[in-house]
N, C-alpha and C positions, 0 to 999 in steps of 0.2 A: 121790686126785686125779682119776683117770681116770673112776671111777665118778661122780663129781659133775659132770664134763663131759657124761657120757653123759645124765645125768638133765636137764641144762639144754637139751639139743638139742630136745626136743619143744616145751619152753617157747618157745624162740627161733623154731621155725617157726611156732607158733601166734601169736606176736607179730607176725611179717611177715604172715601171713594176714590177721589183724585189721587191720593197717595198711593192706593192699591194699585191703581191703573197705571200710575208712573212707575211702581216698583215691577209691574208685570211687562211693561215695555222695556225695562232696562234688563230684566231677566231675559226676555226674548233676544235682547241684542247680545248680551254676554253669554247666554246659554241657548242657542237656537237648536231647533229640531232639524236634524240633517240625516243623510244617508251615509252608512259606513261599510265598507267591502272587507270581508275577511276571506283570504284565500287558503286552500289546501285544508280546509276542515275534514278530519277523518270521518270515514262511514263506518258505522258499527252495526253489525248483525244482531237482530233480537228475535226472539219467538221462533226458533228453528222447529218445525214440526217433528213430531216423535217419529222415530224410524227413519228419519233423514238426516242428512249430513252435508254441509257446505264443502264442496270439494276444491274451491279456489276463491281467492280474495274476490269481493265485488269489484265489477269494472264499470266505471273507475272507481278507485278506492278512496279518492278524496273529493270534494265538492267545494264550490265557491258560493258563499253566503253574503247577501245584502241585507243589512238591518237598518231600522228607522227609529231613531231616539234622539233625546237631547245630547249634546255634547259631554255634559258632565257624566251622564249615565255611560256614554261609550268610552269616556276615559277609565271608568272604573271596571269596565268588561275585561275579563281574562280570556285573550283568544284561545287559551289551551283548554279552557272549560267548554268551548263550544263542541258540540258532537252532533253530526248528522246520522239519525237512527234509521234503520230499514227493518221493518216487521216483515217476517216470512209466513206470518199466519195465513193459511189456506194454501200454502206452497205445495207443489207435488214435484216428483223427480223430473229433472230436466232443467233447461236453462230458460229463465224468464226475467222480464224487468219488473222491479219493485220500486214503488214510490219511496222519495227519501224526505224525513221530516226533521225539523230542527225545532227543539223546544227553546223558546226565547224567555228570558226573565222578565219580571214585572217591569212595565214601562218601556219595553222594547217590541217593536213589531218587525216580524220577519217579511222583508218585501219579496225576496226572490231566492231560490236555491237553484244552483246550475252546475251540473245537470239535476233535473228534478227527479230522475229515476236512475237506478243502476242494474247491470245484468248480474244475476246470481245464479250458479249452478248447483242444484241438489241432486243428490244420489241416495239410493236406499242403502242403509246400514246392513252390513253382512258379517257373519262370523265364521271362523273355521279354526280347527286344531292344526298346530304346527309342531313339529320336533324342535327341541332346543339343542343347539351345537355350542357345547362350551369351548372356550378358546383362551389360550393363555397369552398375555401381551407382555413383551420385554424378554429380558434374559435373566435367569437367576444368577446371583452372584458367583463369582469364580470359585470352585471347590464344591459346588451343589448341582444336583440334577433334579428336575420336576417331572414327576410321574403324568400319565395321561389324566386329563381333568374329567370330572363327572359333574351333572347338573341335577339339582332337585327343585321343582319336579322336572322331569325330561320332556314334557309336552305342555304347551300353553294355548290359551284362546286368543286368537288374533281378531281384533274388532276394527271395523272401518268401512270405507266406501266399497261396494262390491267389487269395482275394478281394480282396486288396489289389493283387497284381500285375497283374490283368486291367483294373484301374481306370487304370493309369498310361498316360499319352498321351504325355508328353514328360518329359525330365529337364532341369531348369534348372541351369546352371552359371554362378554369378555372381562377378565380380571387381569391386573397388573401383578407380575410376579418378580419384578426388576430388584424388590428388597427382601425377598423371602428367603429365609434361612431355616425354616421349619414348615411343617404341614400347614396348608393355607385353606381357609373356608370362608367365603364372604358373598355378600350380595352383587349381583351383576346387573348392569343396565342392558336392557335388551335392545337389538337391532333386527328388524325384519329384513330378509334378503330374498332375491329371486333366484332363479335356477342358474344364473349367470353370476351371482355374487353381488350384484347391485343393490343397494339400499332402497328399501320400499318405504317411502314416507306416507304419513297422514293416517297411520293405523296405531292403535293402543292394544295392550295386553292384559290378559287376566290369568295368573297374577301379573301385578306391574313388573315384579323383578323375580330372579330365582337365584338360589344358593349354589355357587360353583366351588368345587373342592379339588385339590391336587395335593398329592404327597410331595414334599421336598426333602431330599436325602443328601446327606453330607458323603463326598466321594473320597476314595483313598488319596494318600499324599502322592504329588506329581513326581516324575522323574525326569532328570536333565538329559536330552539326547541332541545329538549333532543334527545339523541340517545338511542335507545333500542336494545342493542346486542341480536341476535337471535341464539340459540344453536340448533344442531341437533346431536341425537345419546347420549349414555350415557357412562360415564366412565367405565373402567373395574371393576369387581367384587371386593368389598372392597373399592372402591374410590369413591369420591364425588365431586361435585363442590363447593368449599370453597368460591368463590368469583369471581365476574366479574367486570372488569374495563374497560373503553373505553377512548381512548385519540384521539381527544378531546371528552368531554362528550356531548357537544353542537355544533350544526351545524347552518349554516345560510340558511334558505330556502326562496327562493324568488318566489313569485307567477308570473304566465303567465299574459300578458296583460289583464287588467280588472278582474284579479282573486284576491282570498284572501286566507289566511292561515287560516284554521278552525281546526287545530291540533296542539298539544303541544309536539308531540314526533315522531320520524321517525324510523322505524326497519331498521337493517342492512341485507345483505344477510347471510344466515345461516353459522355459524362456527361449523364445525363437530368435535366432541369430542369423537366419538364412540371409545371405547377400551383404552381411555387414562390413562396413570398412573403418568403422570407430566403435568406440566403447559402447555397451548396451547396458543401461539400467533399467531394471523391472521390478515393481512390487508384486510379489505373487503370494499365493496362499500355500501353506503347508498342508500335504496331503494327510488327512486324518484317517488311519486304518480302522477297521472294525475292531469294537472292544475298547477304544479309546474315547472317552467322554468329551475332552477338550484338549486343545494344543493352545498354549499361551507363550508369545503372541501368535495370532492365527496367520499372520502375513509377515513376510520378511523381505528386505531389499537385496537383490541380487545384483552385483555388477561383474560384468564380463569384459575384460580387458582384450581388446582387439587391435592388432597391428601387424606391419609387414612382418613376415616370417617364412621359414621354410623347414619343412619336416622331412626327416630322413628315417625310413624304416628299415629293419632287417640289418642293421650294422653289427658286424661281429665284434665280440667283446675279446679283446687281447689279454693276456696275462703277463705282467712284468714282474721282474725280480723273483723268479722261482727259485727258491732255495735248491742248492746242489743236491742231486740224488732223488729229488722229487719230481712228480709228472703232475701237470695241473689241467683241471677242466672246469668250466663254469655252466650253471644252469640257472636261467635259459642262456643260450649261446649268443643270442641276438638281442638287441634293444632298439628302440626309436629315441630320436633325438629332435627337439625342436629348437630353432635358433632364430633370433630376431636381430634386427638392426637395420642399417641403410640399405636401400633397395639396390644400389650400384654393387655393393659386397654380396648381398644374398643371391644376386643374378650371377655372380661369379663363383659362387661356393658350389662344390660338388661332393658327393659321398666320400670320395677319396681323400678330400681334404679334412674330413672329421674323424679324429683318432679317439677310439673308445678302448677303455683299459680299465683294468683292476690291479691293485698292488699286492703281491704274495709275499713281500719281503718279511723276515722276522717270523714267520708262520711255520708251524710243524705239520706234520702230516695229520690229515683230518678234514672236516668240513667246517667251512667259515661263511659267514654273511658278510659281504663286502660291499662298499659304496663304488659305483660305477663312476668313473672320471671321464671327462671329455676335454681333448686338446684341439684347439684350432691353430692354423697357420699364423705366422707372424703378421702377415698383411691382412688378417682377418680379426685383429684385436679388438675393433670397433663393434664386433658382433658379440651378442650374448647367449649364452645357453639357458633357454627358458626351462626346460625340463628334459628329464630323461625317464623312459618308461620301459622296465621298471627301473628305479634309480639305485636299487640293490638287487645283487645276484648271489647265488650260492657257489662259493669257490671250493672245490674238492682237490686236495693235495695228496698224492698217493705215490707209492714207490713202484 
């Protein structure tokens, strides 16, 4: 029995070895060693020398990597975990090429990295002091006014590449006041700007932020005033302004702190009607005089009606139905009349066809303010009197 067992041992060992070989061959077929390409692996900078700073991303900032490993290992690799590292140890100010290194996990061989080096620019770190310019962003709610802002501290240290630091003329500190209805004081993010107001990137600040404060004060109550549309220029020949409307016709004018409103109307910016042959619409700003904090709304829509029309100036005002025993006079004695309608009738109409008069009937001696009437011939009934200037005169009846 013992001899039989000893004879079987070599056979058993051989069987095991054969099984291992067959398993390895099967594994090699099912899980072969192969090469795998990974594109766009990000380049990460390490070991920046003291006193230097990288002023631009490495060029190129991504690289392609080829790895060698078994397929099952490759299947478990997370491409996002691959990082191409560049050590800047020993670097000096200027532009130079640095080798790219990829750390592979166990069981993985790095076959190639392309490109194998990248260009990196280093610059000396510099510092300088710069004044802080506090700035308010947005508009405080209606009925409030914000005072001039202040910053604490008023000076910060700017740190970064020398080429950027020397460009910094001021450091802007902005806070939003669009919701502020009381004094505001808050930390502000800083922006470095050059003498032209352009943002200077790549610098840091010490301290990293500042406190910007501004007084926000409630204004007096607003006063409703009329809007006076202002026109510039004249319509084309044969045309006239037939009417002017403004939407809205009134606005709310709010005085500044301690101020008052001592006017009942505000003009608009001019609306140009030069050479116009049709209606003109324009959205214009209401002029805000000194001492007024705000006007709401700030803009109005002005519509100027323009059409065929003729204007007669210096027409004498007649007095009808003067009571017996009284003598009548009017002031002013002459008015202007604007008439619109068909072109053919307007071309025919003359000043002699326009009868301008006031009615004195039923009035006693004294001074009266009366409406000016205009009568046109029967053939001109399709014409309309647009306006009389002035439309009222002073009638004096005496003995």
